[in-house]
C-alpha positions as CSV (number, residue, x, y, z in Angstrom):
1,M,82.5,109.7,112.3
2,K,83.5,106.8,114.5
3,K,86.9,105.3,114.4
4,T,87.8,101.8,113.5
5,I,89.9,99.1,115.1
6,P,92.3,96.9,113.0
7,G,90.4,94.4,111.0
8,K,87.0,96.1,111.4
9,I,85.1,97.2,108.3
10,I,83.1,100.5,108.8
11,F,81.7,100.8,105.3
12,P,80.2,98.0,103.2
13,P,82.8,96.9,100.7
14,S,82.0,98.2,97.2
15,K,81.8,95.5,94.5
16,E,81.9,98.2,91.9
17,L,85.3,99.4,93.2
18,G,86.6,95.9,93.7
19,Q,87.3,96.4,97.4
20,N,89.1,93.6,99.3
21,F,90.8,94.9,102.4
22,L,94.0,93.5,104.0
23,F,94.4,93.9,107.8
24,D,96.5,90.8,108.5
25,K,99.6,92.1,110.3
26,N,101.7,89.1,109.4
27,Y,101.1,89.6,105.6
28,L,101.4,93.4,105.9
29,K,104.8,92.9,107.4
30,K,105.8,90.4,104.6
31,I,104.6,92.7,101.9
32,V,106.6,95.7,103.3
33,E,109.7,93.4,103.6
34,C,109.3,92.6,99.9
35,C,109.0,96.2,98.9
36,P,112.3,98.0,98.2
37,V,111.0,101.2,99.7
38,D,113.4,101.8,102.6
39,I,115.1,104.7,100.8
40,S,115.5,108.1,102.4
41,D,114.6,110.0,99.3
42,A,111.7,107.7,98.3
43,I,108.3,109.2,97.5
44,I,105.8,106.4,97.6
45,V,102.5,106.8,95.8
46,E,100.0,104.2,97.1
47,I,97.0,103.4,94.8
48,G,94.0,102.4,96.9
49,S,94.4,103.4,100.5
50,G,91.7,101.1,101.9
51,Y,91.7,101.7,105.7
52,G,95.3,102.8,105.7
53,S,96.7,99.4,106.9
54,L,99.4,99.1,104.3
55,T,99.9,102.9,104.2
56,N,100.8,103.0,107.9
57,S,103.0,100.0,107.5
58,L,104.9,101.6,104.7
59,A,105.3,104.8,106.7
60,E,107.3,102.9,109.2
61,T,110.1,102.5,106.6
62,N,112.8,105.1,105.9
63,C,110.8,106.6,103.0
64,Q,110.4,110.4,102.8
65,K,106.7,110.7,102.1
66,I,103.6,108.6,101.1
67,I,101.0,110.1,98.8
68,S,98.0,107.7,99.0
69,L,95.2,107.9,96.4
70,E,91.7,106.8,97.4
71,K,88.8,106.9,94.9
72,D,86.0,106.0,97.5
73,P,84.8,109.4,98.9
74,K,83.6,107.8,102.2
75,L,86.9,106.1,102.8
76,F,88.9,109.2,101.8
77,R,87.0,111.4,104.4
78,W,87.6,108.8,107.1
79,L,91.3,108.5,106.3
80,V,91.8,112.2,106.4
81,E,90.0,112.5,109.7
82,N,92.0,109.7,111.3
83,N,95.4,110.4,109.8
84,K,98.0,110.9,112.6
85,N,101.1,110.6,110.5
86,D,102.7,113.7,109.0
87,K,104.5,111.4,106.5
88,I,101.2,110.5,104.9
89,I,99.1,112.6,102.5
90,Y,95.7,111.3,101.3
91,L,94.2,112.4,98.0
92,H,90.7,111.8,96.7
93,Q,91.8,110.6,93.3
94,D,91.1,108.0,90.6
95,A,94.5,106.5,89.6
96,L,93.3,105.9,86.1
97,Q,92.8,109.7,85.6
98,V,96.3,110.8,86.8
99,N,98.7,112.5,84.4
100,W,101.8,110.8,85.9
101,S,104.4,113.2,84.3
102,G,102.6,116.2,85.8
103,F,101.8,114.5,89.1
104,F,105.5,113.8,89.7
105,S,107.0,117.0,88.3
106,E,107.9,118.4,91.7
107,Y,109.5,115.1,92.8
108,K,111.7,114.4,89.7
109,D,114.9,114.3,91.9
110,N,113.4,111.7,94.2
111,S,113.2,107.9,94.0
112,L,109.5,107.4,92.9
113,I,107.8,104.2,93.8
114,I,104.2,103.1,93.1
115,V,102.6,100.6,95.5
116,G,99.0,99.3,95.5
117,N,96.5,96.6,96.4
118,L,94.8,96.8,93.0
119,P,91.2,95.8,92.2
120,Y,90.9,93.5,89.3
121,Y,89.1,95.9,87.0
122,I,91.9,98.5,86.8
123,T,95.0,96.3,86.8
124,N,95.8,96.0,83.1
125,S,94.8,99.5,82.2
126,L,96.8,101.0,85.0
127,I,100.0,99.1,84.3
128,V,99.9,100.2,80.7
129,D,99.4,103.8,81.7
130,L,102.3,103.7,84.1
131,L,104.6,102.0,81.7
132,F,104.1,104.7,79.1
133,D,106.0,106.8,81.7
134,H,108.2,103.9,82.9
135,H,111.3,106.2,83.0
136,L,109.8,108.1,86.0
137,F,109.7,105.2,88.4
138,K,112.2,103.2,90.4
139,Y,109.8,100.5,91.2
140,L,106.1,99.5,90.7
141,I,104.9,97.1,93.3
142,F,101.4,95.7,93.1
143,L,99.2,93.1,95.0
144,V,97.0,91.6,92.3
145,Q,95.1,88.5,91.6
146,K,97.3,85.5,91.0
147,E,96.4,85.0,87.3
148,V,97.1,88.7,86.6
149,G,100.5,88.5,88.3
150,Q,101.4,85.4,86.4
151,K,100.5,87.1,83.1
152,W,102.6,90.1,84.0
153,A,105.6,88.0,84.9
154,S,105.2,85.4,82.1
155,T,107.8,84.6,79.4
156,P,108.1,81.9,76.8
157,S,109.6,79.7,79.5
158,K,107.8,80.8,82.6
159,Y,104.0,80.8,83.1
160,S,104.0,80.3,79.3
161,S,100.3,79.6,79.0
162,K,99.7,83.2,80.3
163,Y,102.2,84.8,77.9
164,S,100.4,87.6,76.0
165,A,100.9,90.9,74.2
166,L,100.8,92.6,77.7
167,S,103.4,90.2,79.0
168,V,105.8,91.1,76.2
169,F,105.2,94.8,76.7
170,I,105.8,94.7,80.4
171,N,108.9,92.5,80.2
172,Y,110.5,94.4,77.4
173,L,110.4,97.6,79.6
174,T,111.0,96.1,83.1
175,E,112.4,93.3,85.2
176,T,109.2,91.7,86.7
177,K,108.9,89.0,89.3
178,I,106.4,87.5,91.7
179,A,107.8,88.1,95.2
180,L,105.0,86.7,97.5
181,K,101.8,84.7,97.4
182,V,99.0,86.1,99.5
183,P,96.1,83.7,100.2
184,S,92.6,84.8,99.6
185,Q,91.4,84.2,103.1
186,V,93.5,87.0,104.6
187,F,91.4,89.6,102.7
188,I,88.1,91.0,103.8
189,P,85.9,90.1,102.0
190,S,87.8,87.1,100.6
191,P,88.1,87.1,96.8
192,S,87.7,83.8,94.9
193,V,91.4,83.5,94.1
194,D,94.7,84.1,95.8
195,G,96.8,87.2,95.3
196,V,100.5,87.7,94.5
197,L,102.8,90.6,95.1
198,V,104.5,91.6,91.9
199,V,107.7,93.7,92.0
200,I,108.4,95.6,88.7
201,K,111.7,97.4,88.2
202,P,111.8,99.5,85.0
203,Y,115.0,99.3,82.9
204,K,116.7,102.7,82.9
205,D,118.6,102.2,79.7
206,I,115.4,102.0,77.5
207,D,114.3,105.4,76.2
208,I,111.3,105.1,73.9
209,P,108.9,107.9,73.1
210,K,105.3,107.3,74.2
211,E,104.0,107.4,70.6
212,Q,106.4,104.5,69.7
213,L,105.3,102.5,72.8
214,T,101.7,103.0,71.8
215,S,102.5,101.6,68.4
216,F,104.5,98.7,69.9
217,L,101.6,97.6,72.1
218,R,99.2,97.8,69.2
219,F,101.6,95.7,67.1
220,L,101.8,93.1,69.9
221,K,98.1,92.8,70.2
222,N,97.9,92.1,66.5
223,C,100.6,89.5,66.8
224,F,98.7,87.7,69.6
225,R,95.3,88.1,68.1
226,F,95.0,84.5,67.2
227,R,97.2,82.4,69.5
228,R,96.6,79.2,67.7
229,K,97.7,80.6,64.3
230,T,101.3,80.9,63.4
231,L,103.0,84.3,64.1
232,L,103.5,84.7,60.4
233,N,99.8,84.3,59.7
234,N,99.0,86.8,62.3
235,L,101.5,89.3,60.9
236,C,100.1,88.9,57.4
237,S,96.5,89.2,58.6
238,F,97.0,92.9,59.6
239,A,99.9,93.8,57.3
240,G,99.6,91.4,54.4
241,N,101.2,93.8,52.0
242,K,104.4,93.1,53.9
243,Q,104.3,89.4,53.6
244,E,107.5,89.1,51.5
245,K,109.2,91.4,54.0
246,W,108.1,89.2,57.0
247,Q,109.3,86.0,55.2
248,K,112.7,87.5,54.5
249,Y,113.0,88.5,58.1
250,F,112.0,85.1,59.3
251,E,114.7,83.6,57.0
252,K,117.3,86.0,58.3
253,K,116.5,85.1,61.9
254,N,116.2,81.4,61.1
255,Y,112.7,81.3,62.5
256,S,110.4,78.4,61.6
257,W,107.3,79.3,59.5
258,N,105.4,77.5,62.2
259,I,106.4,79.5,65.3
260,R,103.5,80.7,67.4
261,P,103.1,84.1,69.0
262,Q,104.1,82.8,72.4
263,N,107.5,81.6,71.1
264,L,109.4,84.9,70.8
265,T,111.0,86.8,73.6
266,P,110.3,90.5,74.3
267,D,113.6,91.5,72.8
268,E,112.8,89.5,69.7
269,Y,109.4,91.1,69.4
270,F,110.8,94.6,69.6
271,S,113.3,93.8,66.8
272,L,110.4,92.4,64.7
273,F,108.4,95.6,65.5
274,L,111.2,97.8,64.2
275,T,110.9,96.1,60.7
276,W,107.1,96.9,60.5
């Protein structure tokens, strides 16, 4: 199989896999500079290897090892055949099928960091899967479409129009920020929108069982089911038998009957969930 040169595409990009490759050295450098991965005991798991451009840039840091997951069988074979760096291990793996607790069992004493240039179709499913095991990770760092990144980082006072159940879930468990804007034209092929690099740092003092997190996320989705309705109406629509309890809680917290789902902070939502 012939080798590539930087910026050259060997295989036609797959629309099904949402492939948009980044070869721009300037932006690769900026991304690595924004990634807190220069840690001697860091094990980096990269989701979506592409042609290894970001993989090799990350390998230049002081990290211990990079395990890069690539779903595309053609790209995976090419990567393995052309890998010259002992720090990098390529795996033919779908990130949505990984059992993260088991995957990281041998690295539990390391600083575990997830990095990836994510295709649109897996972004929300993947972040939820990872946050169910949030205690495992030191950082989650993803290059995603701008609107996705804004939703992940949104609060009642920041990107508020994007604030959603997922926003609450992410920001209750982590400190999340947009670290870098990456213009669409530096990708091959160019997507229709710009990208952003999102740096997510899980809070270490939050210890919630996976079953409770699952219930919390389901609760949040119900709270945001009808954004134009009041929060109290949404609560009563799926748990109407607790209407009196909700009303007493609102009175205790001095919440207006007219507050909307997008008005409460993540901490306030978790307190509300505990009364459910």
